C-alpha positions in Angstrom: 0.0 0.1 0.1 1.4 3.4 -0.8 1.9 6.4 1.4 -0.9 8.3 -0.4 -3.4 5.4 0.2 -2.7 5.1 3.6 -3.2 8.9 4.1 -6.5 8.5 2.1 -7.9 5.9 4.2 -6.9 7.7 7.3 -8.5 10.7 6.4 -11.5 9.1 5.2 -12.1 7.4 8.6 -11.3 10.5 10.4 -14.1 12.4 8.7 -16.4 9.3 9.0 -15.9 9.2 12.9 -16.7 13.0 13.0 -19.8 13.5 10.4 -21.3 17.2 10.2 -24.3 18.2 8.6 -25.1 20.8 5.9 -23.5 24.4 6.9 -22.0 22.9 10.0 -18.9 21.4 8.6 -16.6 23.4 10.7 -14.4 20.7 11.7 -14.0 19.1 8.4 -13.5 22.5 6.6 -10.9 23.4 9.2 -9.1 20.3 8.7 -9.3 20.6 5.0 -8.1 24.2 4.8 -5.0 23.0 6.9 -4.1 20.7 4.8 -4.7 22.7 1.6 -2.9 25.5 3.0 0.2 23.2 3.7 0.2 22.0 0.1 0.6 25.6 -1.2 -2.9 26.4 -2.3 -4.2 29.8 -2.5 -7.6 29.8 0.0 -10.7 31.7 -0.3 -13.0 30.5 2.5 -16.3 31.3 4.4 -18.3 34.4 3.1 -15.6 34.9 0.5 -16.9 32.0 -1.5 -20.7 31.9 -0.7 -23.4 34.4 -1.0 -25.2 34.4 2.4 -28.8 35.2 0.9 -28.6 32.1 -1.1 -27.6 29.8 1.9 -30.8 27.9 1.9 -32.1 26.1 4.9 -29.0 27.1 7.1 -29.4 26.3 10.7 -30.2 28.9 13.0 -27.8 31.0 15.1 -28.1 28.9 18.2 -27.5 25.5 16.5 -24.6 27.1 14.8 -23.1 28.6 17.9 -23.4 25.1 19.7 -21.9 23.3 16.7 -18.9 25.7 16.7 -18.0 24.7 20.3 -18.4 20.9 19.5 -16.0 21.4 16.7 -13.4 23.0 18.7 -13.9 20.4 21.3 -13.5 17.4 18.8 -10.4 18.0 16.8 -10.9 21.0 14.6 -8.1 22.9 13.6 -8.1 26.0 15.8 -6.0 28.0 13.5 -8.3 27.8 10.5 -11.8 27.4 11.9 -12.9 30.8 12.4 -13.8 31.7 8.7 -16.4 29.0 9.3 -17.8 29.9 12.6 -20.9 31.1 11.3 -21.7 28.2 9.2 -20.2 29.5 5.9 -18.2 26.4 5.4 -17.2 26.7 1.8 -13.5 26.5 0.7 -12.1 27.3 -2.8 -8.3 26.3 -3.2 -6.5 27.4 -6.3 -3.3 26.1 -7.5 -1.9 28.7 -10.0 0.8 27.1 -12.1 1.7 30.5 -13.7 1.6 28.9 -17.1 -0.7 29.4 -19.7 -3.6 26.8 -19.9 -7.3 26.3 -18.9 -9.0 26.8 -15.6 -10.1 23.5 -14.3 -12.3 22.9 -11.3 -13.4 20.0 -9.1 -16.6 20.0 -6.8 -16.2 18.2 -3.5 -19.1 17.8 -1.0 -18.6 17.4 2.6 -21.7 17.1 4.5 -23.2 14.0 6.4 -26.8 13.0 7.1 -29.3 12.9 10.0 -29.1 9.0 10.3 -28.1 6.9 13.2 -25.2 4.6 12.1 -25.7 1.0 12.4 -24.2 -0.5 15.5 -24.0 -4.0 14.2 -20.8 -6.1 14.8 -20.9 -6.9 10.9 -20.8 -3.1 9.9 -17.2 -2.5 8.7 -16.8 1.0 10.4 -18.0 -0.4 13.9 -15.7 -3.4 13.3 -12.7 -1.4 12.5 -13.5 1.2 14.9 -14.4 4.3 13.0 -18.4 4.4 13.2 -19.5 7.7 14.0 -19.2 9.1 17.1 -22.0 11.5 16.7 -25.6 9.9 17.7 -28.3 10.5 14.8 -25.6 11.5 12.2 -23.6 9.6 9.9 -21.8 9.7 6.4 -24.4 7.6 4.6 -23.7 9.2 1.1 -19.9 8.9 0.8 -19.0 12.6 1.0 -16.3 11.6 3.8 -15.0 9.7 0.8 -15.3 12.8 -1.6 -13.6 15.0 0.8 -10.7 12.6 0.9 -10.5 12.3 -2.9 -10.3 16.1 -2.9 -7.4 16.0 -0.6 -5.7 13.4 -2.4 -6.0 15.2 -5.4 -4.5 18.2 -4.1 -1.7 16.4 -2.9 -1.0 15.2 -6.4 -1.3 18.6 -8.0 1.1 19.9 -5.3 3.6 17.4 -5.8 3.5 17.8 -9.6 2.8 21.5 -10.0 5.9 22.0 -12.2 4.7 20.0 -14.9 0.9 21.4 -15.0 -0.5 24.1 -16.7 -3.1 26.9 -16.0 -5.1 27.0 -12.6 -6.8 24.2 -10.6 -9.4 25.0 -8.4 -10.7 22.6 -5.8 -14.2 23.6 -4.6 -15.2 22.3 -1.0 -19.0 22.7 -0.8 -21.1 22.4 2.1 -24.7 21.2 2.1 -25.1 19.2 -0.7 -27.7 17.2 1.1 -31.1 18.8 0.5 -29.6 20.6 -2.6 -29.0 23.6 -0.5 -25.1 24.8 -0.6 -24.0 25.0 -4.3 -26.3 28.1 -5.4 -24.4 30.3 -2.7 -21.2 29.6 -4.2 -22.2 29.9 -7.8 -23.7 33.4 -6.7 -20.3 34.4 -5.3 -18.9 33.9 -8.7 -16.5 30.9 -7.9 -16.9 29.3 -11.2 -17.2 32.2 -13.5 -13.7 31.8 -14.6 -13.9 28.0 -15.0 -13.2 26.3 -18.6 -13.7 22.6 -17.3 -15.9 21.7 -14.4 -15.9 18.2 -12.9 -18.2 17.1 -10.0 -17.9 13.5 -8.9 -19.7 10.9 -6.7 -18.9 7.3 -5.4 -21.5 4.6 -5.7 -25.1 5.6 -6.9 -25.4 1.9 -8.0 -22.4 1.8 -10.4 -20.7 -1.5 -10.0 -17.3 -1.5 -8.2 -14.5 -0.9 -10.8 -16.9 0.9 -13.4 -16.8 4.4 -14.3 -19.6 6.8 -15.8 -18.1 10.0 -17.3 -21.4 11.8 -17.4 -24.3 11.1 -15.3 -27.3 13.0 -17.0 -30.2 11.7 -15.1 -30.6 14.3 -12.1 -34.1 15.6 -11.8 -34.6 19.3 -11.1 -35.9 19.8 -7.6 -37.4 22.1 -5.1 -37.5 21.6 -1.2 -40.1 23.2 0.6 -40.7 24.0 4.5 -44.3 24.6 4.9 -45.7 26.2 8.2 -49.6 26.8 9.0 -50.6 28.8 12.1 -54.0 28.7 13.2 -55.7 29.7 16.4 -55.7 27.4 19.6 -58.8 26.5 21.7 -60.5 24.1 23.9 -61.7 21.1 21.7 -64.5 20.5 24.2 -65.4 23.7 25.5 -65.1 26.2 22.8 -64.0 24.4 19.4 -65.9 26.9 17.3 -63.2 29.4 18.3 -60.3 27.4 17.1 -58.6 27.6 13.6 -57.3 24.1 13.0 -53.7 24.2 11.5 -53.4 20.2 11.8 -56.4 19.7 9.3 -54.9 22.1 7.1 -51.6 20.4 6.9 -53.4 17.0 6.6 -55.7 18.3 3.7 -52.5 19.5 1.9 -50.6 16.6 2.5 -53.4 14.4 1.2 -53.9 16.6 -1.8 -50.4 17.3 -2.8 -50.3 13.7 -4.0 -53.1 14.4 -6.5 -51.0 16.7 -8.5 -51.3 15.4 -11.9 -48.2 13.8 -13.6 -46.6 15.5 -16.8 -46.9 14.5 -20.2 -43.3 15.9 -21.3 -41.2 14.1 -18.6 -40.8 12.3 -15.2 -42.1 13.9 -12.1 -41.8 12.9 -8.3 -43.5 14.4 -5.1 -43.2 13.6 -1.6 -44.3 14.7 1.7 -41.5 13.6 4.1 -42.6 15.0 7.5 -45.9 16.3 9.0 -45.7 17.7 12.5 -48.8 19.5 14.0 -50.5 20.1 17.5 -49.8 20.3 21.2 -52.5 18.3 23.0 -55.4 15.9 22.7 -58.0 18.3 23.8 -56.5 21.4 22.0 -57.4 22.6 18.6 -54.0 22.6 16.9 -52.9 26.2 16.3 -49.4 25.2 14.7 -48.5 22.6 12.0 -45.6 22.1 9.6 -45.0 19.9 6.4 -41.4 19.1 4.6 -42.3 18.6 1.0 -40.1 18.1 -2.1 -40.7 18.1 -5.7 -39.0 16.8 -8.7 -39.2 17.2 -12.4 -37.2 15.9 -15.4 -36.2 19.2 -16.2 -36.6 22.7 -14.6 -39.8 23.6 -16.3 -41.6 20.5 -15.3 -40.6 20.8 -11.7 -41.8 24.4 -11.6 -45.0 23.2 -12.9 -45.3 20.6 -10.0 -44.0 23.2 -7.4 -46.7 25.8 -8.5 -49.3 23.2 -8.2 -48.1 22.3 -4.5 -48.2 26.0 -3.6 -51.8 26.4 -4.9 -52.8 23.5 -2.9 -51.2 24.9 0.4 -52.9 28.2 -0.2 -56.2 26.4 -0.6 -55.9 24.4 2.0 -55.0 27.3 4.5 -58.0 29.4 3.1 -60.5 26.5 3.5 -59.5 26.1 7.5 -58.9 29.8 7.8 -55.4 29.7 8.8 -52.3 31.5 7.8 -49.5 29.6 6.1 -45.8 30.3 5.0 -43.8 28.6 2.4 -40.0 28.7 2.5 -37.6 27.3 -0.3 -34.9 25.6 1.5 -33.3 23.6 -1.2 -33.1 23.6 -5.2 -31.6 21.9 -7.8 -31.9 22.4 -11.7 -31.9 20.0 -14.6 -28.7 20.0 -16.9 -26.7 17.7 -19.2 -22.9 17.0 -19.1 -20.7 18.1 -22.0 -19.9 15.2 -24.1 -16.6 16.3 -25.2 -15.4 16.6 -21.4 -16.7 13.3 -20.8 -15.0 11.7 -23.6 -11.6 13.1 -22.0 -12.5 11.5 -18.7 -13.6 8.2 -20.3 -10.3 8.1 -22.2 -8.6 8.5 -18.7 -10.7 5.7 -17.4 -9.8 3.3 -20.3 -6.2 3.9 -19.6 -6.5 3.2 -15.7 -5.7 -0.2 -14.6 -8.0 0.3 -11.7 -11.2 0.9 -14.0 -12.6 -2.5 -15.4 -15.4 -0.6 -17.6 -16.3 2.7 -18.3 -19.0 4.7 -20.3 -19.3 8.1 -21.6 -22.9 8.9 -20.7 -25.8 7.4 -18.5 -29.1 9.1 -18.9 -31.1 6.9 -16.4 -33.4 9.1 -14.2 -31.8 9.3 -10.8 -32.1 11.8 -7.7 -31.2 15.4 -7.6 -27.9 17.3 -7.1 -27.2 21.1 -6.7 -23.8 20.6 -8.6 -26.0 21.2 -11.5 -26.1 24.8 -10.7 -22.5 25.0 -11.1 -22.5 23.0 -14.3 -25.1 25.4 -15.6 -23.2 28.3 -14.8 -19.9 27.1 -16.6 -21.8 26.0 -19.6 -23.5 29.4 -19.8 -20.1 31.1 -19.7 -18.8 28.9 -22.7 -17.0 26.3 -20.6 -17.7 22.5 -20.3 -18.9 20.5 -17.4 -19.7 17.0 -16.4 -20.6 14.9 -13.3 -18.8 11.5 -13.2 -19.6 8.4 -11.1 -17.0 5.9 -9.7 -18.6 2.7 -9.0 -17.8 1.0 -5.5 -18.9 -1.7 -3.5 -21.6 -0.9 -1.2 -23.0 -3.2 1.7 -26.4 -1.2 1.7 -27.7 1.7 -0.4 -27.0 5.4 -0.1 -28.8 7.0 2.9 -29.0 3.7 4.8 -27.8 3.1 8.4 -25.2 0.3 6.8 -23.9 2.3 4.1 -20.1 2.0 3.6 -17.6 2.3 0.5 -14.9 0.1 -0.7 -11.9 2.3 0.2 -10.0 1.0 -2.6 -12.0 3.2 -4.7 -10.2 6.3 -3.3 -6.9 6.0 -4.7 -8.1 5.1 -8.2 -10.3 7.9 -8.1 -7.7 10.5 -7.4 -5.6 9.1 -9.9 -8.0 9.3 -12.6 -8.9 13.0 -11.8 -5.4 13.8 -11.7 -4.9 12.4 -15.2 -7.7 14.3 -16.4 -6.0 17.5 -15.5 -3.0 16.4 -17.6 -5.2 16.0 -20.3 -7.2 18.8 -20.1 -4.0 21.2 -19.8 
C-alpha cells in the first residue's frame, strides 16, 4: 500500500468518525483548509466564496454556535476554523501554475446526514473502530470519501505543480444534501472563470470498478418547508373558536399527492414530514410540512411546485389559517458536456483500476445541486460534467449500513489527476 493510499484511508476514517451536516462542516473544513494551505494552495473561505442570501435551509444562530463549540472540542484545527464559525463552510483552493492553460475546477461535497449509524458488529466501520461518534449523524452518502478524494487530488497537484498548466480550483462545498449549498457559491462567482468543471460521486449503484463519465439523469428539484398558523382553543369547551392548523396540513398533504403527472417528462413528489398540535384536547394552532418536488427538467419541476403552492394556499383558506412557504433547497436540470466526458472516459480506459467505463448514462436518478455549477460554467462557454466512480456498497445510499470500498479512493484520485494532464 502506497503512502498516499494510507493517508486517504486515514483521512476518510477520521471524517467518517466526525460527521457534520449541512452548513455545520466546521471541523471538516478547518482540517481541509489546514492541509490545503500546507500544500501551497491559495485559499478563499467562508463568506469569501458563499453568498449568504442564497444559503437555503441554513441552521439558526443557536445551533450554529453550539456546533462551533462541538467542533473545537472534537479535533477542529483552531488556526483555520474562524472563517467557518458562522456556518459558511465553503472553501475554494486554487493552484496557479503561472503557465498558460485552462482553469479546471472540481466540486467536492463534505456534509453528512441525520441518520444513526448501524451498531451491528458486522458493519465494517464498527468492526474497524471508525463508526460515527455522533448519535443520529453519519456519512451515509460517501461525502467523507469525496472530501478525501479532494485532498488526495490536492496532494498530487502540489507534488506535480511544475509539470502542470493553467489553474486548478478545488471547490469544497457544504450542504449538498437537500440541494442547499451550491447556489450560494455559484452566486459568489466561484466558477465564473472556469473552463472545465468536474463533479464526482462514489457509488450510486454503479458497480465496483466501473466508471460513468457523464451522469445526466438528475431531476430538477425544490425542497419546501411549509408552516400553518391557526388559533388554539379548547376542543371540548370552545371548539368553534379554534382555527385548526393540523387539518389544513393534513388536507394539503393528501391533496399534494393528487398533483397530475406531466406529459413531457418524469415527476416526483413527496411529503416527508408532518408535525402538528400540542395536546389531545387542544385545537392545533400550528403545523408544519416538509415537501419536495422533482421534475425531469426545471420547467416540469416548476409546474409541480406551482401546483403544490396552490394546494397549500387553498388548504389554508379552507381552514381559515395563515401559511408560509420557504424554499430551503433547489437543484436545476442539466446535461454534461460530451466532449469533456470523452476526455474522462479516455482516462478511465487507461486506468488499470477501472474495469469498464461509459461516456454517458441518462437513467433518471435523484437530484444534485452541482447542476448549478454546471449550468453556470456552460453558460459562460465552458464544459462541465458529473462523473460516477462505482464502488462496492453493503447497503444503499442514505442507509444506516452504508459504507464504501476504500480501494476506490486512490483510483478516483489518479483518474481525476490524469484528467488535469489531458485537459491542460
